[in-house]
C-alpha positions as CSV (number, residue, x, y, z in Angstrom):
1,X,-97.6,105.5,-30.1
2,X,-97.1,102.1,-28.1
3,X,-98.2,99.2,-30.0
4,X,-101.2,97.4,-28.6
5,X,-101.5,93.6,-29.1
6,X,-105.1,92.7,-30.3
7,X,-106.3,89.6,-28.4
8,X,-107.2,87.0,-31.0
9,X,-110.3,85.0,-30.4
10,X,-110.7,81.4,-31.3
11,X,-113.2,80.4,-33.9
12,X,-113.5,76.9,-32.5
13,X,-112.8,75.2,-29.2
14,X,-112.3,71.5,-28.6
15,X,-114.4,69.5,-26.3
16,X,-111.6,69.1,-24.0
17,X,-111.1,73.0,-23.7
18,X,-114.9,73.5,-23.3
19,X,-115.0,70.8,-20.6
20,X,-112.0,72.5,-18.7
21,X,-113.5,76.0,-18.8
22,X,-116.7,74.5,-17.1
23,X,-114.9,72.0,-15.0
24,X,-117.0,69.0,-16.3
25,X,-116.2,65.9,-17.9
26,X,-116.4,65.7,-21.8
27,X,-118.9,62.8,-21.4
28,X,-121.3,65.3,-19.9
29,X,-120.9,67.7,-22.8
30,X,-121.6,64.8,-25.2
31,X,-124.7,63.9,-23.2
32,X,-125.8,67.6,-23.2
33,X,-125.3,67.8,-27.0
34,X,-127.9,64.9,-27.3
35,X,-130.4,66.3,-24.9
36,X,-130.3,70.0,-26.0
37,X,-131.2,71.1,-29.6
38,X,-129.3,74.4,-29.3
39,X,-126.0,72.6,-29.0
40,X,-124.8,71.7,-32.6
41,X,-120.9,71.6,-32.5
42,X,-119.2,71.0,-36.0
43,X,-117.4,68.0,-36.4
44,X,-114.2,67.7,-38.4
45,X,-113.1,64.7,-40.6
46,X,-111.9,62.7,-37.7
47,X,-115.2,63.3,-35.8
48,X,-113.8,65.6,-33.3
49,X,-116.3,68.1,-32.0
50,X,-115.6,71.9,-32.8
51,X,-117.5,74.1,-30.5
52,X,-118.1,77.9,-31.6
53,X,-118.5,80.8,-29.4
54,X,-122.2,80.4,-29.7
55,X,-122.0,76.8,-28.6
56,X,-119.7,77.8,-25.5
57,X,-122.3,80.6,-24.6
58,X,-125.2,78.1,-24.9
59,X,-123.3,75.5,-22.7
60,X,-122.7,78.4,-20.2
61,X,-126.5,78.8,-20.0
62,X,-127.3,75.2,-19.7
63,X,-124.5,75.0,-16.9
64,X,-126.1,77.9,-15.1
65,X,-129.7,76.4,-15.1
66,X,-128.5,72.7,-14.3
67,X,-125.3,73.0,-12.0
68,X,-126.0,76.5,-10.4
69,X,-129.7,76.7,-10.2
70,X,-130.4,73.0,-9.9
71,X,-132.8,72.6,-12.8
72,X,-133.5,69.1,-13.9
73,X,-132.7,68.6,-17.8
74,X,-136.4,68.7,-18.5
75,X,-136.8,71.8,-16.6
76,X,-133.8,73.4,-18.3
77,X,-135.1,72.6,-21.7
78,X,-138.4,74.0,-20.9
79,X,-136.9,77.2,-19.5
80,X,-134.8,77.7,-22.7
81,X,-137.6,77.1,-25.1
82,X,-140.0,79.4,-23.2
83,X,-137.6,82.3,-22.6
84,X,-133.9,82.0,-23.5
85,X,-133.1,85.6,-23.4
86,X,-134.5,86.1,-19.8
87,X,-132.4,83.3,-18.6
88,X,-129.3,84.7,-20.2
89,X,-130.0,87.9,-18.8
90,X,-130.4,86.6,-15.3
91,X,-127.3,84.6,-15.7
92,X,-125.2,87.6,-16.7
93,X,-126.7,89.6,-13.7
94,X,-125.6,86.7,-11.4
95,X,-122.2,86.6,-12.9
96,X,-121.7,90.4,-12.4
97,X,-122.9,90.1,-8.7
98,X,-120.4,87.5,-8.1
99,X,-117.6,89.6,-9.4
100,X,-118.8,92.5,-7.3
101,X,-118.8,90.2,-4.2
102,X,-115.3,88.9,-4.9
103,X,-114.1,92.5,-5.2
104,X,-115.7,93.6,-2.0
105,X,-114.2,90.5,-0.2
106,X,-110.7,91.3,-1.6
107,X,-111.2,95.0,-0.5
108,X,-112.4,94.1,3.0
109,X,-109.5,91.6,3.5
110,X,-107.0,94.4,2.4
111,X,-108.4,96.8,5.1
């Protein structure tokens, strides 16, 4: 039976890694941390921010609302306080639809 390598998921991500993932400046993430109560990265002894998977998921929701849907920061805060789960569900649907669109475009270019 062949050995299957398990993917190891990181416990913490640096602010640089998170900024790169979302293609934003680290200063924007620091600003969002001040603006949104749901962002609470841990800080090490040097004061470097360490983002958990939950922090990254919350940033993804904020990014979706502000950058993709065009919400103001106040509008995004209100939306998250009213119904975060609905927002997360909508974001996941949009992401799945984007993947389907990409697949179909690739498929049509191969025909």
